[in-house]
C-alpha positions, 0 to 999 in steps of 0.5 A: 466513458459512460458511467454505467460502463465504468461501473461494469468495468469496476465490478469486473476488476473486483471479480477478476481480482478475487478469482485471480487471487484464489487461483494464485493462492490455491493452485499456482503459488503452491507450485511455484514454492514447491519447485526445487531449489535452495531457500534463497532461490525459492524466495527469489522465485516467490518475490518475482512471482508476486512482483509480476502478478501485481504488475499484470493486474495494474496493467489490466486496471490501466487498460480499463482506464480505471487506474492510471499509474506509471511506476516511478524510478526507485530511489537511489537510497533504497535498501538492496535486495535481501535487506529488511526495511519498513515501508510506511505510506498514507492510505487513500485508496483500496488499491494502494497495496497493489501499486506498492507491490508492483513497484517495490520488489519483494514487498510484503505487508501487515495484513488483517487477521481476518484476511489470513482466515479468508478462504480466498486471500488466506493462502495467498498471504501465507505463501507470500510470507505476509505478516498476520496483523492483530486480532480485533480485540487487540485494537484501539483503532481499525487495523492498527498497532501502536506502542503500548496499544500494540498486540505484542506478538504482532510487533515481535512478528514484524521485528522477526520478519524484518530481521529475516531480510523482508521489506514490510509495508505498514500503513500507520493510519491503520485503515484508509484515509478519510476523503479530506483528512488523514487518520492518526499515525500509530507508531508500531511500524516505527517501533518495529524498524527501530527494534530491528535496526532497519531503514524506514522508507516513507512513501506518499500516495496521491490520487486524483480524483479520489476513488475507492475510499473508506466507506465508499461503495465500489460502484460510486465511480469517479467521472474518470480514472484515478491518476496515482502517483508515488513519491518517495521521501528520503530513507531514514536509517535507524541502525546505530542510532538512538531514536525515539519512536514517538518523536519520529512518528510525530515528525513523519506525521507532520511531513505527511500532513503538509504533503496531504494538504498540497494534494488536496489543493492540486485535486481541488484545482483539477475539479474547478469548472473551467471558464468559457472562452471569451467571445471576440469583441466586436469592432 
């Protein structure tokens, strides 16, 4: 596909996302929430709505050949619907939340406070019961919370949200990864899971070639669509266990670092120039 066409299609996807998000948050989702029914039925309806809108947009990006993604089977040890759990993941791309939201039913996220104030995204996040993240003055790193650095009300909101039975996505890096390195893991998500006594579901996201990275303009498109893969690590139970958030966070960080280095080797192998075929020898 010509590069100019890929740029135009990528721009259309961004425009479509914001128009779609505004329409959903200000018109369609309020109607979905306002329909009669018990609180449990309204919650199930809202979760179904978010799951399928995420899936529709992922299909749209796939049709444009911008994002190549096939949903993996859910792990057998995934907590059942109605039980809260923390999802932690690395953050290589701008579309990670969409892919995870299209895979895990009922998934909410820790969203930036500025997004909550956004005219376009704010209503969608509020109606979707996403958790408002810390204000910039409370941060020691972009968008992240961490133990003694944490904005205490945010940690309390996370714990309350988990105890209410909501799955919650948190990126321990706080912001998108660098192209060749991961950021420091902050332990706020692990602390919240331990306090709420809910499981931790670690997910690794790989993508090749890299795309929509931090500080990368949207029009810097790769020569082909990014192939995304989600890999679930074993679920970590916290209920009834004496766990140290700092030690567990460090253990998970090391596991992610090993998998990240493997992803880089796989990505580099795909980028190596292929040798031309050998000419047949003359007799």
